[in-house]
N, C-alpha and C positions, 0 to 999 in steps of 0.2 A: 215372653218377653226380658230379652237379658238386660238391664240396668245398667252402666259406667256409673260408680264411685269415680274418678280421677281431675285431677287437676287441668285437664289440658281432653275435653274426650274428644278433638281432635285429631289430637298427638296418638292417643289412646287407640282411636277409627284404622288413623293407618298401620301405625304401625306392632295390628295384633292383628285386628277383622278381614276375613275371607278374600270379600266379594267389598270392590271398595262401587258407588253408580256415584255416574259422574250426568249433571246438567252438559245442557249443550254448549256449550262458552265459544265466545269470535277474541281472538283478538283483535286490534287495532286494523290490520291488516282484510279480518273478513275471512279470512282462514280459525275452521277449528284450534284452541285454546288449550292441548294436553295439562291434568291436573297434577296438583301435585304427591296422590296419594303413588305412584312404584318409587320413585324419589325419595320420600321421606320413609318408604318401606325399606330404603336403602340406608340410611343415615342414619336407622338406627339399628343396622347389623341382617335383617332378612335378607336370607338367600335366596327361601323360595318369597316371589316376586304375589301378590294379592291378586286375582282376576279385576275384571274392568268394568264395570260395564255403562250401556248408553244406555240413557231413559229420555223418552221424545214424544213431542203428542202426535200421529198421524192419522192416516185411514188408503188402504188400497182398491182401489177400484180397474172395472179393467178399464178406462176411457181417463186422462187427463184433466178433462173437462171438464166430466160427472162427480170426477174425484176431489175435483175445487167448492165443485156445484154440492156438491150433496155433505161436505161438509162444514164449510162453514157460516150457514149459519148459526151450529151447536155451538162451534167455537167459535166465532163475532160473539154470541153472546154469552160462556160461559170467560170472556177472558171483557170481557163490555163489565160486567158485575162486577167480576174483581177489579178491575181497571176503577171503578166507583167508587169504592170499595177504597182501594189506596191512595185514587188521586188519580190516574192514567183518563187520556180519553181516549174513547167508543173505539174500539183496533175497526183500521178498513178494510175495506177488500183490499185494496193496493199494501196493505201495511204484511196481509195474509202470503197472498202472492210473491210478496219476496222472499219471507220464510217457508215458500215452497222449491226455490231456487237452489240451486248442489250446497248451496252457503247454509243456505236459510236449517233454522231450528226448527220446523216443520215437514215431516213425510206422509204427503201427503199426493198419488197418486197413482201410476199405475207400476205394476209386479216390478218392469222393468226403473223404470225411475227411481224407486224404495232400494232396488238394491244396488245403483245404483251408485247412491247416494250414502245407506250399510258401506258401499264397498270405497266411496272415497272417505269417509272418515276415521277407516281403519286406515287406512294409509297412513292417516294421522297418529291412532290413538293406541291401536292396535288391542284393541278393546276386545272381550273373551265372551259378551252379551250384549245381547240387542235388547230391547226392552220400548215396544209404543203401544202407547195409551193409546185408545181408538171410543170407546162411550168414552159421551161427552153432552154432559146437558141431555133436553129431550130427543137423540138420535135414535130413529126406532131401529130394534131387535135388530130386525133384519137384518141389516146394514149394515153394522155391529157382526154380527155373526159372516156374512158375503166378504169384511176386508178381515177378519179372521180369519179367514177360506183362505181364501189371495195368502194373507203374508202362509202360513204355511205349508201350504201345495206350489209357491210359485218364485214368493220372494224367499222365503227361507231357503231353497234348490240351489236355485242361485247364485245366493254372496256362499253356503259352505260345501260349491264346485269353485267357486273364483278361489279363496283361501286356501283352497288345496291344493289346486293349481301353483298359485300363488307359494303354496310354505315348501312346493316340492321341488 
């Protein structure tokens, strides 16, 4: 692990790091809001822009209802536990479902839905990488593995194909 001794670690990361991760954030209008990483790199005089990664919780299944029903209990348990520690109310199914919409922060659905959402965010962020955290709470290993399989065999090819088409 590389430790940075700098008076402003965020500024150091923005100007020196090769890849920036970004939490899934929203503007007042509900649309994704880009981070300032690449802008900061430009202002610092960098000509090569750092790669940008988006990291989100998610789960891929072969049906939209199935995805929600399989992921919600585990996600709700973890988020509600964190919420108790931080003074938030327990996560409701309604909040969870709102997070699954195209403007939400969760990537829970069919391979086609997940690909569509990644591509939607790609329009705004032009990110280079997407990381999905599927394993959450006491979720069965077989469900996690199936989600990873669907992500790799269905979602990733759809996204790669469409990004290549858009860049051609």
